[in-house]
C-alpha positions in Angstrom: 13.5 -0.3 14.5 12.2 -1.6 11.2 11.1 2.1 10.0 8.6 2.6 12.8 8.2 5.2 15.5 8.8 3.8 19.5 5.0 3.7 20.0 4.2 2.0 16.8 7.0 -0.5 17.6 5.9 -1.2 20.9 2.4 -2.0 19.4 3.6 -4.3 16.7 5.6 -6.1 19.5 2.1 -6.3 21.6 1.1 -8.0 18.5 3.8 -9.9 18.4 3.7 -11.2 21.9 -0.5 -12.1 21.7 0.5 -13.9 18.7 3.1 -16.0 19.8 1.6 -16.9 23.5 -2.0 -17.2 22.5 -2.1 -20.8 23.0 -1.3 -19.9 26.6 -2.9 -16.8 27.3 -6.4 -18.5 25.9 -6.2 -21.6 28.2 -5.9 -20.1 31.3 -8.4 -21.6 33.6 -7.4 -25.4 34.5 -8.8 -28.2 32.4 -10.5 -29.7 35.1 -12.3 -26.7 36.7 -15.9 -25.6 35.7 -14.6 -22.6 33.7 -12.3 -24.3 31.7 -15.5 -24.1 29.3 -14.3 -20.7 28.3 -10.9 -21.4 27.1 -10.2 -20.8 23.4 -6.8 -22.2 22.9 -7.5 -24.7 20.4 -5.9 -24.9 17.1 -8.9 -23.9 15.2 -10.3 -21.2 16.9 -6.8 -19.4 17.3 -6.2 -20.2 13.4 -9.6 -18.1 12.9 -8.5 -15.3 15.2 -5.1 -14.7 12.8 -7.3 -15.3 9.8 -10.5 -12.7 10.6 -7.6 -10.5 11.8 -6.1 -10.3 8.7 -9.6 -9.8 7.0 -10.1 -7.0 9.5 -7.1 -5.0 9.1 -7.4 -5.2 5.2 -10.9 -3.8 5.6 -9.6 -1.0 8.1 -7.4 0.1 5.6 -10.0 1.2 3.0 -12.8 2.1 5.5 -11.0 3.5 8.3 -8.7 5.4 6.3 -10.8 6.9 3.1 -14.6 6.5 4.9 -15.7 4.5 2.4 -18.0 1.5 3.8 -17.6 -1.4 1.9 -20.6 -4.2 2.1 -18.9 -6.4 -0.6 -15.6 -7.8 0.7 -16.6 -11.6 1.4 -16.5 -11.6 -2.6 -12.8 -11.2 -2.4 -12.6 -13.8 1.0 -14.8 -16.3 -1.3 -12.8 -15.7 -4.7 -9.4 -16.4 -2.2 -10.8 -19.3 -1.0 -11.8 -21.1 -4.3 -8.5 -19.6 -6.1 -6.6 -22.1 -3.0 -8.7 -24.9 -4.1 -8.2 -24.8 -7.3 -4.1 -24.7 -6.6 -5.1 -27.9 -4.7 -6.4 -29.6 -7.4 -4.1 -28.3 -10.2 -0.4 -29.0 -8.4 -0.9 -30.3 -5.1 -1.4 -29.5 -1.1 1.6 -26.9 -0.6 -0.4 -23.8 0.4 2.3 -21.5 -0.4 1.0 -21.6 -4.4 -2.4 -21.6 -3.3 -2.3 -18.1 -1.2 -0.2 -16.3 -3.6 -3.1 -17.4 -6.5 -5.7 -15.9 -3.5 -3.8 -12.7 -3.4 -3.4 -12.0 -7.2 -7.1 -13.3 -8.2 -8.6 -10.8 -5.4 -6.5 -8.3 -6.8 -7.7 -8.3 -9.9 -11.4 -8.8 -8.8 -11.0 -5.6 -6.7 -9.4 -3.6 -9.5 -13.2 -4.4 -11.4 -15.0 -4.0 -8.7 -13.6 -0.9 -7.2 -13.1 1.2 -10.7 -17.2 0.9 -10.9 -17.9 1.2 -7.5 -15.7 4.1 -6.6 -17.5 6.3 -9.0 -19.9 6.9 -6.4 -19.6 7.5 -2.9 -21.5 7.2 0.2 -24.4 5.0 0.7 -24.1 4.4 -3.0 -20.8 2.9 -3.2 -21.9 0.6 -0.2 -25.0 -0.7 -2.0 -23.1 -0.9 -5.4 -20.2 -3.0 -3.7 -23.1 -5.2 -1.8 -24.5 -6.0 -5.0 -21.4 -6.8 -6.5 -21.0 -9.2 -3.5 -24.4 -10.8 -4.1 -23.5 -11.2 -7.7 -20.4 -13.2 -7.0 -22.5 -15.3 -4.6 -25.3 -16.2 -7.0 -22.6 -17.2 -9.5 -20.4 -19.2 -7.4 -23.9 -20.9 -5.9 -24.9 -22.0 -9.3 -21.8 -22.3 -11.1 -22.9 -20.0 -13.9 -19.4 -19.5 -15.7 -18.6 -23.2 -14.8 -21.6 -24.3 -17.2 -20.7 -22.1 -19.7 -17.6 -23.2 -20.2 -18.2 -26.7 -19.8 -16.4 -27.5 -16.5 -17.2 -26.9 -13.1 -15.3 -23.5 -11.4 -17.2 -23.7 -8.3 -19.1 -26.8 -8.2 -22.6 -24.8 -6.9 -24.2 -25.4 -3.6 -21.7 -28.2 -2.8 -18.5 -26.3 -2.7 -15.3 -26.8 -4.4 -13.0 -29.5 -3.0 -10.4 -31.6 -4.0 -10.6 -35.4 -5.3 -8.5 -38.4 -6.0 -8.8 -38.0 -9.3 -7.7 -34.4 -9.8 -4.5 -33.7 -11.7 -2.1 -32.4 -8.9 0.9 -32.6 -11.0 3.6 -31.9 -8.2 2.0 -34.3 -5.8 4.6 -36.7 -5.2 4.8 -40.2 -3.7 5.7 -39.6 -0.2 3.6 -36.2 -0.5 1.2 -35.7 2.2 -2.4 -35.3 1.1 -3.7 -32.6 3.4 -2.8 -28.7 2.8 0.8 -28.4 4.2 3.9 -26.1 3.9 7.1 -27.8 2.0 6.5 -31.1 3.8 5.4 -29.4 7.3 1.4 -30.4 7.5 -0.8 -27.5 8.5 -2.6 -29.8 11.3 0.5 -30.8 12.9 1.5 -29.9 16.3 5.4 -29.4 17.2 6.3 -30.5 20.5 9.1 -28.4 22.1 11.0 -29.7 25.3 12.0 -27.2 27.6 13.2 -28.5 30.9 10.3 -30.4 32.9 7.7 -28.9 30.4 6.7 -29.5 27.1 5.5 -27.0 24.9 2.9 -27.6 21.9 2.9 -25.6 19.1 0.1 -25.9 16.5 1.4 -25.2 13.0 -1.3 -24.0 11.1 -2.2 -21.5 13.9 1.4 -20.1 13.7 1.7 -20.0 10.5 -1.6 -18.0 10.2 -0.2 -15.7 13.3 3.0 -14.7 11.1 0.7 -13.6 7.9 -1.1 -11.7 11.0 2.2 -10.0 11.8 2.9 -9.1 8.6 -0.3 -7.8 7.4 -0.1 -5.8 11.0 3.4 -4.4 10.2 2.3 -3.4 6.9 -1.1 -1.9 7.9 1.2 0.5 10.3 3.5 1.4 7.1 0.5 2.4 5.2 -1.0 4.5 8.2 2.3 6.4 8.3 3.1 6.8 4.7 2.4 9.9 2.8 0.0 7.8 0.9 -2.1 7.0 4.1 -1.9 10.5 4.9 -3.4 11.3 1.2 -6.3 8.5 2.3 -7.1 10.5 5.8 -7.8 13.9 3.4 -10.3 11.6 1.5 -11.6 11.1 4.4 -11.5 14.4 5.7 -12.8 16.2 3.0 -13.0 14.6 -0.6 -14.6 17.9 -2.4 -12.1 20.1 -0.7 -9.4 17.9 -2.0 -10.6 17.9 -5.6 -10.6 21.5 -5.6 -7.0 21.8 -4.6 -6.4 20.1 -8.3 -5.3 16.3 -6.6 -7.6 13.1 -8.0 -8.5 10.9 -5.2 -9.8 8.4 -7.1 -6.6 7.0 -8.0 -5.6 6.8 -4.1 -9.1 5.3 -3.1 -9.0 2.8 -5.9 -5.6 1.5 -4.4 -6.9 1.2 -0.8 -9.8 -0.7 -2.4 -7.4 -3.1 -4.0 -5.0 -3.4 -1.2 -8.1 -4.3 0.9 -9.2 -6.5 -1.4 -5.9 -8.8 -1.6 -5.7 -8.6 2.2 -9.5 -10.2 1.7 -8.0 -12.9 -0.6 -4.8 -13.8 1.7 -7.5 -14.7 4.4 -9.5 -16.6 2.1 -6.7 -18.5 1.1 -5.7 -19.4 4.5 -9.6 -20.2 5.3 -9.3 -23.0 2.4 -5.9 -24.2 4.1 -7.5 -24.9 7.2 -9.9 -26.9 5.6 -9.4 -27.4 1.7 -13.0 -26.7 0.8 -14.9 -23.7 -0.7 -18.3 -22.8 -0.5 -20.5 -20.0 -1.9 -21.3 -19.0 1.7 -18.2 -17.1 2.4 -19.5 -14.7 -0.3 -22.9 -13.9 1.4 -23.6 -10.5 2.7 -23.3 -11.6 6.5 -19.9 -12.3 6.0 -19.4 -9.0 4.4 -21.5 -7.5 7.5 -19.3 -9.4 10.0 -16.2 -7.7 8.8 -18.0 -4.2 9.4 -19.2 -5.4 12.6 -15.2 -6.4 13.8 -13.8 -3.5 12.6 -16.4 -0.9 14.4 -16.8 -3.1 17.7 -12.5 -2.6 17.6 -12.2 0.4 16.6 -12.5 2.2 13.2 -9.5 3.8 12.2 -6.8 2.3 14.8 -4.2 -0.2 14.4 -5.0 -2.5 16.6 -8.6 -2.2 17.0 -9.8 -4.5 14.3 -7.6 -7.4 15.4 -9.6 -7.0 19.0 -12.8 -6.7 17.4 -12.1 -9.9 15.3 -11.1 -11.8 18.0 -13.7 -10.8 20.1 -16.5 -11.8 17.1 -15.0 -15.2 16.7 -14.5 -16.0 20.1 -17.8 -15.3 20.9 -19.1 -17.3 18.0 -17.3 -20.3 18.6 -17.9 -20.0 22.9 -21.1 -18.9 23.5 -22.6 -20.7 20.8 -21.8 -24.0 22.6 -23.7 -23.0 25.8 -26.7 -25.0 25.7 -29.8 -25.3 28.5 -28.1 -28.7 29.8 -25.1 -26.8 30.5 -26.9 -23.9 31.9 -28.5 -26.0 34.6 -25.2 -27.6 35.4 -24.0 -24.2 36.3 -27.3 -22.6 37.7 -28.0 -26.0 39.7 -27.1 -24.8 43.2 -29.8 -22.4 43.3 -33.7 -23.1 44.0 -36.0 -24.6 41.2 -37.7 -21.7 40.2 -35.0 -19.4 39.9 -32.8 -21.9 38.1 -35.4 -22.4 35.4 -36.1 -18.7 35.3 -32.2 -17.6 34.4 -31.9 -20.6 32.3 -34.7 -19.8 30.4 -33.6 -15.9 30.2 -29.9 -16.9 29.3 -30.9 -19.3 26.6 -31.9 -16.5 24.3 -28.7 -15.0 24.5 -26.2 -18.6 24.2 -26.5 -21.6 21.7 -28.3 -20.4 18.6 -29.4 -17.3 20.0 -25.4 -16.0 20.3 -26.2 -13.2 17.9 -28.6 -11.4 20.6 -25.0 -11.4 22.9 -23.0 -9.9 20.0 -26.0 -7.7 19.2 -26.4 -6.3 22.8 -22.5 -6.0 22.9 -22.5 -4.4 19.9 -24.9 -1.7 20.9 -23.4 -1.1 24.3 -20.1 -0.4 22.6 -21.5 2.1 20.2 -23.4 3.7 22.8 -20.2 4.1 25.7 -17.6 3.8 23.4 -17.7 5.1 20.1 -13.9 4.3 19.4 -14.5 0.8 20.1 -12.4 -1.2 22.2 -9.3 0.3 21.9 -11.1 3.9 23.2 -12.0 1.6 26.5 -8.4 0.6 26.9 -7.4 4.3 26.9 -10.1 5.4 28.7 -8.9 2.7 31.7 -5.1 3.5 31.1 -6.2 7.0 31.5 -8.0 6.5 34.7 -5.0 4.1 36.3 -2.9 7.1 34.9 -4.5 9.3 36.4 -4.4 7.6 39.7 -0.9 6.5 39.9 0.1 10.1 39.2 -1.9 11.4 42.4 -0.7 8.7 44.1 3.1 10.1 43.3 2.0 13.5 44.0 0.9 12.9 47.4 3.7 10.5 48.3 6.2 13.7 47.9 6.9 15.5 51.0 5.2 19.1 50.9 7.8 21.9 50.5 
């Protein structure tokens, strides 16, 4: 079964199922109900679920397997976006060449940063990666290299975008003027009638979800391979591994490069959503976000980073939209004094204060579920499994 054991194959099918049916699962509440606000099944948000899931999966290959905590992965995300937009400017809006260049450029950059940073470990490695990312952010924000070359490479604080006077040498007369996949526009929605129902399939989301499934499958193969076993040995005891005569640096550098290429792919897909690349994608907060996603879902687990990325992006897009007007509508049935008290407290954790909610959730998970959301799921499964076993035992007649 695709070279996977039964457990891993079942886990892959779970990711495939979630990716395939996400537009229906995330729109579970009726549109005319008050709970419809919590529906998250619109294309842009689902596409971000998939893209940042790829980003977190790649980060987990480095952090989860080797224990090396990078605070600079946003550099590869940003470089991937810039590379994709440059392909849009030079060739045309077909996203495939842009994604290929995004992965290549991010991989080359990760060779340089990884080669230098991996000379140190622990907090020193983390600080080095953070320093490199902030350097890349400053270079992109000031368009430093572009000024040296006499052309704009990043367009500074304005951001890199596509203009009508760009070469776009492969742009034909009938070619779409938006990102597309060989003519199929990324923002299109395909309608498939099945009996009395019509199912709408957003092209951009399913294109990104396809890469998410492929990225997840590749991560499983890496985790179960001899290479993954060597990475676990590095995390377990790097010094003892060195004493056996094995040099861990090539393995950690390879993991760093693979992780950077994942981030570059995610950056290219972000540019495919919106053909614009800005320096803010290289800022340290983006690097911190992927760390939180991975820890929240479960470091070193296969599906944890996907769950963590989906949770964070859902909170960012749903909770941040809550405002005081909406809160007053929800709690309007209460006495005025109680209503205004609840709204006042809730306003600290919603809207612009959604980071407060993220912080509370993150602390609760770290304190009570050190293994992340995956550990929570395992505990629930074990508890319900134990109950069902107890029921089965009591149901049997005594001998």
